[in-house]
DSSP file (Angstrom, degrees, kcal/mol; ACC not computed):
  #  RESIDUE AA STRUCTURE BP1 BP2  ACC     N-H-->O    O-->H-N    N-H-->O    O-->H-N    TCO  KAPPA ALPHA  PHI   PSI    X-CA   Y-CA   Z-CA
    1    1 A X              0   0    0      0, 0.0     2,-0.4     0, 0.0     0, 0.0   0.000 360.0 360.0 360.0 128.5   38.4   30.0   38.0
    2    2 A X        -     0   0    0      3,-0.0     2,-0.2     0, 0.0     3,-0.0  -0.859 360.0-131.7-113.0 147.6   37.7   27.0   35.7
    3    3 A X        -     0   0    0     -2,-0.4     2,-0.1     1,-0.1     0, 0.0  -0.635  34.6 -96.0 -92.1 151.9   34.6   26.4   33.6
    4    4 A X        -     0   0    0     -2,-0.2     2,-0.6     1,-0.1    -1,-0.1  -0.423  37.1-127.1 -67.8 142.8   32.8   23.1   33.6
    5    5 A X        -     0   0    0     -2,-0.1     2,-0.4    -3,-0.0    -1,-0.1  -0.810  21.9-162.1 -93.7 123.2   33.8   20.8   30.8
    6    6 A X        -     0   0    0     -2,-0.6     2,-0.1     1,-0.0     0, 0.0  -0.830  28.2-105.9-102.3 143.0   30.9   19.4   28.7
    7    7 A X        -     0   0    0     -2,-0.4     3,-0.1     1,-0.1     4,-0.0  -0.429  19.1-153.2 -68.3 140.2   31.4   16.4   26.5
    8    8 A X  S    S+     0   0    0     -2,-0.1     2,-0.3     1,-0.1    -1,-0.1   0.819  79.5  21.8 -80.3 -32.4   31.7   17.2   22.8
    9    9 A X  S    S-     0   0    0     17,-0.0    -1,-0.1     1,-0.0     3,-0.1  -0.883  96.1 -87.7-130.9 160.4   30.4   13.8   21.7
   10   10 A X        -     0   0    0     -2,-0.3     3,-0.1     1,-0.1    -2,-0.1  -0.382  58.1 -93.5 -64.5 149.5   28.4   11.0   23.4
   11   11 A X        -     0   0    0      1,-0.1     2,-0.2    -4,-0.0    -1,-0.1  -0.335  43.7-105.4 -64.1 146.2   30.5    8.6   25.3
   12   12 A X        -     0   0    0     -3,-0.1    -1,-0.1     1,-0.1     2,-0.1  -0.521  34.4-125.5 -71.2 134.3   31.5    5.5   23.5
   13   13 A X        -     0   0    0     -2,-0.2     3,-0.3     1,-0.1    -1,-0.1  -0.372  16.2-119.3 -75.5 161.9   29.6    2.3   24.4
   14   14 A X  S    S+     0   0    0      1,-0.3     2,-0.3    -2,-0.1    -1,-0.1   0.940 102.3   2.7 -66.5 -46.8   31.5   -0.7   25.5
   15   15 A X    >>  -     0   0    0      1,-0.1     3,-1.3    -3,-0.0     4,-0.9  -0.860  64.2-166.7-142.5 103.6   30.1   -2.8   22.7
   16   16 A X  T 34 S+     0   0    0     -2,-0.3     6,-0.3    -3,-0.3     7,-0.1   0.711  85.7  64.5 -67.9 -17.6   27.8   -1.1   20.2
   17   17 A X  T 34 S+     0   0    0      1,-0.2    -1,-0.3     5,-0.1     3,-0.1   0.730 105.4  43.8 -77.9 -20.0   26.6   -4.4   18.7
   18   18 A X  T <4 S+     0   0    0     -3,-1.3     2,-0.6     1,-0.2    -1,-0.2   0.619 111.2  56.6 -96.3 -15.5   24.9   -5.4   22.0
   19   19 A X    ><  -     0   0    0     -4,-0.9     3,-1.5     1,-0.1     4,-0.2  -0.916  60.7-171.3-119.7 104.3   23.4   -2.0   22.8
   20   20 A X  T 3  S+     0   0    0     -2,-0.6     3,-0.4     1,-0.3    -1,-0.1   0.758  89.5  51.6 -68.1 -21.9   21.1   -0.7   20.0
   21   21 A X  T >  S+     0   0    0      1,-0.2     3,-1.5     2,-0.1    -1,-0.3   0.137  75.6 111.9 -96.7  20.6   20.8    2.7   21.7
   22   22 A X  T <  S+     0   0    0     -3,-1.5    -1,-0.2    -6,-0.3    -2,-0.1   0.853  82.2  39.6 -64.1 -35.0   24.5    3.1   22.1
   23   23 A X  T 3  S+     0   0    0     -3,-0.4    -1,-0.3    -4,-0.2    -2,-0.1   0.084  85.0 136.6-104.5  24.3   24.7    6.0   19.6
   24   24 A X    <   -     0   0    0     -3,-1.5     2,-0.6     1,-0.1    -3,-0.0  -0.343  68.8 -96.0 -66.4 151.8   21.4    7.7   20.8
   25   25 A X    >   -     0   0    0      1,-0.2     3,-1.2     2,-0.1    -1,-0.1  -0.589  31.2-159.8 -71.7 116.1   21.6   11.5   21.1
   26   26 A X  T 3  S+     0   0    0     -2,-0.6    -1,-0.2     1,-0.3     3,-0.1   0.639  87.4  61.3 -73.8 -11.7   22.3   12.2   24.8
   27   27 A X  T 3  S-     0   0    0      1,-0.3    -1,-0.3    -3,-0.0     2,-0.1   0.342 119.6 -86.5 -96.8   6.6   21.0   15.7   24.5
   28   28 A X    <   -     0   0    0     -3,-1.2     2,-0.7     4,-0.0    -1,-0.3  -0.215  46.3 -72.1 108.6 160.9   17.5   14.7   23.5
   29   29 A X    >   -     0   0    0      1,-0.1     3,-1.3    -3,-0.1     4,-0.4  -0.815  32.3-162.1 -92.4 113.7   15.7   13.8   20.3
   30   30 A X  T 3  S+     0   0    0     -2,-0.7     3,-0.4     1,-0.2    -1,-0.1   0.704  90.4  58.0 -70.1 -16.2   15.1   17.0   18.2
   31   31 A X  T 3  S+     0   0    0      1,-0.2     3,-0.3     5,-0.1    -1,-0.2   0.508  83.7  83.4 -88.5  -4.7   12.4   15.1   16.2
   32   32 A X  S <  S+     0   0    0     -3,-1.3     2,-0.6     1,-0.3    -1,-0.2   0.834  96.3  38.6 -69.4 -31.9   10.3   14.4   19.3
   33   33 A X    >>  -     0   0    0     -3,-0.4     3,-1.1    -4,-0.4     4,-0.6  -0.852  65.4-178.0-121.1  94.2    8.6   17.8   19.2
   34   34 A X  G >4 S+     0   0    0     -2,-0.6     3,-0.6    -3,-0.3     6,-0.2   0.757  80.9  63.4 -67.0 -22.8    7.9   18.9   15.6
   35   35 A X  G 34 S+     0   0    0      1,-0.2     3,-0.4     3,-0.1    -1,-0.3   0.810  97.6  57.0 -69.7 -26.9    6.4   22.2   16.8
   36   36 A X  G <4 S+     0   0    0     -3,-1.1     2,-0.3     1,-0.3    -1,-0.2   0.718 113.4  40.2 -74.7 -19.5    9.8   23.2   18.2
   37   37 A X    X<  +     0   0    0     -3,-0.6     3,-1.7    -4,-0.6    -1,-0.3  -0.684  65.3 169.0-128.6  77.0   11.4   22.7   14.8
   38   38 A X  T 3  S+     0   0    0     -3,-0.4    -1,-0.1    -2,-0.3    -2,-0.1   0.676  72.1  68.4 -68.2 -15.2    9.0   24.1   12.1
   39   39 A X  T 3  S+     0   0    0      2,-0.1     2,-0.4    -5,-0.0    -1,-0.3   0.618  83.6  87.3 -79.1 -10.1   11.7   23.9    9.4
   40   40 A X    <   -     0   0    0     -3,-1.7     2,-0.3    -6,-0.2    -3,-0.1  -0.748  65.5-157.6 -91.5 135.1   11.6   20.1    9.5
   41   41 A X        -     0   0    0     -2,-0.4     3,-0.1     1,-0.1    -2,-0.1  -0.761  25.8 -99.4-107.7 154.9    9.0   18.4    7.4
   42   42 A X        -     0   0    0     -2,-0.3    -1,-0.1     1,-0.1     3,-0.1  -0.342  54.4 -85.5 -67.1 156.3    7.5   14.9    7.8
   43   43 A X        -     0   0    0      1,-0.1     2,-0.3    -2,-0.0    -1,-0.1  -0.304  47.8-105.6 -64.4 148.0    9.1   12.2    5.6
   44   44 A X        -     0   0    0     -3,-0.1     2,-0.3     1,-0.1    -1,-0.1  -0.570  31.3-127.1 -76.5 130.8    7.6   11.9    2.1
   45   45 A X        -     0   0    0     -2,-0.3     2,-0.3     1,-0.1    -1,-0.1  -0.585  25.9-113.4 -76.8 138.3    5.4    8.8    1.7
   46   46 A X        -     0   0    0     -2,-0.3     2,-0.3     1,-0.1    -1,-0.1  -0.563  30.3-127.8 -72.1 131.0    6.3    6.6   -1.2
   47   47 A X        -     0   0    0     -2,-0.3     2,-0.3    37,-0.1    37,-0.1  -0.610  21.7-147.3 -81.8 139.8    3.6    6.6   -3.8
   48   48 A X        -     0   0    0     -2,-0.3    37,-2.4    37,-0.0     2,-0.4  -0.698  14.3-115.5-103.5 158.3    2.3    3.3   -5.0
   49   49 A X  B     -a   85   0A   0     -2,-0.3    37,-0.2    35,-0.2     2,-0.2  -0.767  37.2-106.0 -91.9 137.0    1.0    2.3   -8.4
   50   50 A X     >  -     0   0    0     35,-2.4     4,-1.4    -2,-0.4     3,-0.3  -0.427  22.0-146.7 -64.8 128.1   -2.6    1.3   -8.6
   51   51 A X  H  > S+     0   0    0      1,-0.2     4,-2.3     2,-0.2    -1,-0.1   0.833  96.7  56.1 -67.5 -34.0   -2.9   -2.5   -9.0
   52   52 A X  H  > S+     0   0    0      2,-0.2     4,-2.4     1,-0.2    -1,-0.2   0.821 103.5  55.6 -69.8 -28.6   -6.0   -2.3  -11.2
   53   53 A X  H  > S+     0   0    0     -3,-0.3     4,-2.0     2,-0.2    -1,-0.2   0.904 109.0  46.9 -66.9 -40.6   -4.1    0.0  -13.6
   54   54 A X  H  X S+     0   0    0     -4,-1.4     4,-2.4     2,-0.2    -2,-0.2   0.923 112.5  49.8 -64.6 -43.3   -1.4   -2.7  -14.0
   55   55 A X  H  X S+     0   0    0     -4,-2.3     4,-2.9     1,-0.2     5,-0.3   0.887 108.2  54.1 -63.0 -38.8   -4.1   -5.4  -14.4
   56   56 A X  H  X S+     0   0    0     -4,-2.4     4,-2.1     1,-0.2    -1,-0.2   0.921 109.7  46.9 -61.2 -44.0   -5.8   -3.2  -17.1
   57   57 A X  H  X S+     0   0    0     -4,-2.0     4,-2.2     2,-0.2    -2,-0.2   0.919 113.1  48.8 -64.3 -42.9   -2.6   -3.0  -19.0
   58   58 A X  H  X S+     0   0    0     -4,-2.4     4,-2.3     1,-0.2    -2,-0.2   0.937 113.4  45.8 -63.9 -46.4   -1.9   -6.7  -18.7
   59   59 A X  H  X>S+     0   0    0     -4,-2.9     5,-2.4     1,-0.2     4,-0.8   0.837 111.7  53.6 -67.2 -30.8   -5.4   -7.7  -19.9
   60   60 A X  H  <5S+     0   0    0     -4,-2.1     3,-0.2    -5,-0.3    -1,-0.2   0.895 109.9  47.4 -67.1 -38.8   -5.1   -5.2  -22.7
   61   61 A X  H  <5S+     0   0    0     -4,-2.2    -2,-0.2     1,-0.2    -1,-0.2   0.908 113.2  46.2 -69.6 -41.8   -1.9   -6.7  -23.9
   62   62 A X  H  <5S-     0   0    0     -4,-2.3    -1,-0.2    -5,-0.2    -2,-0.2   0.568 118.6-108.9 -82.9  -5.6   -3.1  -10.3  -23.8
   63   63 A X  T  <5S+     0   0    0     -4,-0.8     2,-1.2    -3,-0.2    -3,-0.2   0.689  72.5 136.1  96.1  18.8   -6.4   -9.4  -25.5
   64   64 A X     >< +     0   0    0     -5,-2.4     4,-1.9     1,-0.2    -1,-0.2  -0.744  28.3 177.7 -97.7  86.7   -9.1   -9.7  -22.9
   65   65 A X  H  >  +     0   0    0     -2,-1.2     4,-2.6     1,-0.2     5,-0.2   0.884  69.1  54.2 -62.8 -45.4  -10.8   -6.4  -23.8
   66   66 A X  H  > S+     0   0    0      1,-0.2     4,-2.5     2,-0.2    -1,-0.2   0.922 112.1  44.0 -58.9 -46.9  -13.7   -6.4  -21.4
   67   67 A X  H  > S+     0   0    0      1,-0.2     4,-2.8     2,-0.2     5,-0.3   0.866 111.6  54.4 -67.9 -35.1  -11.5   -6.8  -18.3
   68   68 A X  H  X S+     0   0    0     -4,-1.9     4,-1.9    -9,-0.2    -2,-0.2   0.912 112.1  44.3 -63.5 -41.5   -9.1   -4.2  -19.6
   69   69 A X  H  X S+     0   0    0     -4,-2.6     4,-2.4     2,-0.2    -2,-0.2   0.926 116.3  45.8 -68.8 -44.4  -11.9   -1.7  -20.0
   70   70 A X  H  X S+     0   0    0     -4,-2.5     4,-2.4    -5,-0.2     5,-0.2   0.960 117.1  42.6 -64.6 -51.7  -13.5   -2.5  -16.6
   71   71 A X  H  X S+     0   0    0     -4,-2.8     4,-2.6     1,-0.2    -1,-0.2   0.877 114.0  53.0 -64.8 -36.3  -10.2   -2.5  -14.7
   72   72 A X  H  X S+     0   0    0     -4,-1.9     4,-2.3    -5,-0.3    -1,-0.2   0.913 110.1  47.2 -64.2 -42.7   -9.0    0.6  -16.5
   73   73 A X  H  X S+     0   0    0     -4,-2.4     4,-1.8     2,-0.2    -2,-0.2   0.921 114.7  45.5 -64.9 -44.4  -12.2    2.5  -15.7
   74   74 A X  H  X S+     0   0    0     -4,-2.4     4,-2.5     1,-0.2    -2,-0.2   0.907 112.5  52.1 -64.9 -41.1  -12.1    1.5  -12.0
   75   75 A X  H  X S+     0   0    0     -4,-2.6     4,-2.8    -5,-0.2    -2,-0.2   0.908 107.7  51.1 -63.4 -41.9   -8.4    2.3  -11.8
   76   76 A X  H  X S+     0   0    0     -4,-2.3     4,-2.0     1,-0.2    -1,-0.2   0.892 111.0  49.4 -62.6 -38.4   -8.9    5.8  -13.3
   77   77 A X  H  X S+     0   0    0     -4,-1.8     4,-1.3     2,-0.2    -2,-0.2   0.925 113.8  44.9 -65.0 -44.7  -11.6    6.5  -10.7
   78   78 A X  H  X S+     0   0    0     -4,-2.5     4,-3.1     1,-0.2     5,-0.4   0.889 111.5  53.2 -66.8 -38.9   -9.5    5.3   -7.9
   79   79 A X  H  X S+     0   0    0     -4,-2.8     4,-2.3     1,-0.2    -1,-0.2   0.897 108.3  49.5 -65.4 -40.5   -6.4    7.2   -9.1
   80   80 A X  H  < S+     0   0    0     -4,-2.0    -1,-0.2    -5,-0.2    -2,-0.2   0.828 117.4  42.5 -67.9 -28.8   -8.3   10.5   -9.3
   81   81 A X  H  < S+     0   0    0     -4,-1.3    -2,-0.2    -5,-0.2    -1,-0.2   0.889 126.6  27.7 -82.9 -41.3   -9.6    9.9   -5.7
   82   82 A X  H  < S-     0   0    0     -4,-3.1    -3,-0.2    -5,-0.1    -2,-0.2   0.681  95.0-126.3 -99.1 -20.1   -6.5    8.7   -4.0
   83   83 A X     <  +     0   0    0     -4,-2.3    -4,-0.1    -5,-0.4    -3,-0.1   0.708  53.5 154.2  81.6  19.7   -3.7   10.3   -6.0
   84   84 A X        -     0   0    0     -6,-0.3     3,-0.2    -5,-0.2   -35,-0.2  -0.208  45.8-103.3 -72.8 170.4   -1.8    7.0   -6.8
   85   85 A X  B    S+a   49   0A   0    -37,-2.4   -35,-2.4     1,-0.2   -32,-0.2  -0.461  84.5  76.9 -83.8 165.0    0.4    6.5   -9.8
   86   86 A X     >  +     0   0    0    -37,-0.2     4,-2.2    -2,-0.1     5,-0.2   0.519  42.7 128.9 115.0   9.5   -0.7    4.5  -12.8
   87   87 A X  H  > S+     0   0    0     -3,-0.2     4,-2.3     1,-0.2     5,-0.2   0.920  80.5  48.4 -61.2 -42.9   -3.0    6.8  -14.8
   88   88 A X  H  > S+     0   0    0      1,-0.2     4,-2.5     2,-0.2    -1,-0.2   0.857 109.1  53.4 -64.9 -35.8   -1.0    6.2  -18.0
   89   89 A X  H  > S+     0   0    0      2,-0.2     4,-2.5     1,-0.2    -1,-0.2   0.920 109.9  47.7 -64.7 -43.0   -1.1    2.4  -17.4
   90   90 A X  H  X S+     0   0    0     -4,-2.2     4,-2.1     2,-0.2    -2,-0.2   0.922 113.7  46.6 -64.7 -43.6   -4.8    2.5  -17.1
   91   91 A X  H  X S+     0   0    0     -4,-2.3     4,-2.6     1,-0.2    -1,-0.2   0.906 112.1  51.0 -65.6 -40.4   -5.3    4.6  -20.2
   92   92 A X  H  X S+     0   0    0     -4,-2.5     4,-2.8     1,-0.2     5,-0.3   0.907 108.9  51.6 -63.4 -41.0   -2.9    2.4  -22.2
   93   93 A X  H  X S+     0   0    0     -4,-2.5     4,-2.1     2,-0.2    -1,-0.2   0.910 111.6  47.0 -61.3 -42.0   -4.8   -0.7  -21.1
   94   94 A X  H  X S+     0   0    0     -4,-2.1     4,-2.2     2,-0.2    -2,-0.2   0.928 114.3  46.5 -65.1 -45.0   -8.1    0.8  -22.3
   95   95 A X  H  X S+     0   0    0     -4,-2.6     4,-2.4     2,-0.2    -2,-0.2   0.905 112.5  48.8 -66.7 -41.7   -6.6    1.9  -25.6
   96   96 A X  H  X S+     0   0    0     -4,-2.8     4,-2.3     2,-0.2    -1,-0.2   0.899 110.7  52.2 -65.4 -38.2   -4.9   -1.4  -26.3
   97   97 A X  H  X S+     0   0    0     -4,-2.1     4,-2.0    -5,-0.3    -2,-0.2   0.894 109.2  49.4 -62.3 -39.7   -8.2   -3.2  -25.4
   98   98 A X  H  X S+     0   0    0     -4,-2.2     4,-2.5     2,-0.2    -2,-0.2   0.895 108.7  54.1 -65.0 -39.3  -10.0   -0.9  -27.9
   99   99 A X  H  X S+     0   0    0     -4,-2.4     4,-2.3     1,-0.2    -2,-0.2   0.914 108.1  48.6 -61.2 -43.0   -7.3   -1.8  -30.5
  100  100 A X  H  X S+     0   0    0     -4,-2.3     4,-2.5     1,-0.2    -1,-0.2   0.894 111.0  51.3 -63.2 -38.7   -7.9   -5.5  -30.0
  101  101 A X  H  X S+     0   0    0     -4,-2.0     4,-2.4     2,-0.2    -2,-0.2   0.901 109.7  49.5 -65.4 -40.1  -11.6   -4.9  -30.4
  102  102 A X  H  X S+     0   0    0     -4,-2.5     4,-2.3     2,-0.2    -2,-0.2   0.914 111.4  49.1 -64.4 -42.5  -11.1   -3.0  -33.6
  103  103 A X  H  X S+     0   0    0     -4,-2.3     4,-2.2     2,-0.2    -2,-0.2   0.914 111.2  49.9 -63.7 -41.6   -8.9   -5.8  -35.0
  104  104 A X  H  X S+     0   0    0     -4,-2.5     4,-2.1     1,-0.2    -2,-0.2   0.912 111.3  48.5 -63.6 -41.7  -11.5   -8.4  -34.0
  105  105 A X  H  X S+     0   0    0     -4,-2.4     4,-2.0     2,-0.2    -1,-0.2   0.880 110.7  50.9 -65.7 -37.4  -14.3   -6.4  -35.8
  106  106 A X  H  X S+     0   0    0     -4,-2.3     4,-1.3     2,-0.2    -1,-0.2   0.893 110.5  49.2 -66.9 -38.5  -12.2   -6.0  -38.9
  107  107 A X  H  < S+     0   0    0     -4,-2.2     4,-0.3     1,-0.2    -2,-0.2   0.886 112.4  48.0 -67.6 -37.5  -11.5   -9.7  -39.0
  108  108 A X  H >< S+     0   0    0     -4,-2.1     3,-0.8     1,-0.2    -2,-0.2   0.845 109.1  53.8 -70.1 -33.0  -15.2  -10.5  -38.6
  109  109 A X  H 3< S+     0   0    0     -4,-2.0    -1,-0.2     1,-0.2    -2,-0.2   0.776 103.6  56.9 -72.0 -26.1  -16.1   -8.0  -41.3
  110  110 A X  T 3<        0   0    0     -4,-1.3    -1,-0.2     1,-0.2    -2,-0.2   0.485 360.0 360.0 -84.6  -3.5  -13.8   -9.6  -43.8
  111  111 A X    <         0   0    0     -3,-0.8    -1,-0.2    -4,-0.3    -2,-0.1   0.490 360.0 360.0 -75.1 360.0  -15.4  -13.0  -43.5
């Protein structure tokens, strides 16, 4: 009595460069039904940096205090709501903007 022989690997395609599904799993896609495999987690989404936080830092560095404060405040609000990265950038932009304002006030006071 002989047992049926099952293939150990998927059959080799004739030309894998012409067939994009040549190396597909012939036994089914285990990721198709996530309830059947509870140990698998969905892929982690890449976190983005808040654009207004970057703008706040840039405006703080070049000395446009008002825009650094406005963009920094809006960025902090958005970051707390959405969970994006960039909280430190927004705070740095606000602080650097305050530093420029202090320097401007000191220069005006010395006149």
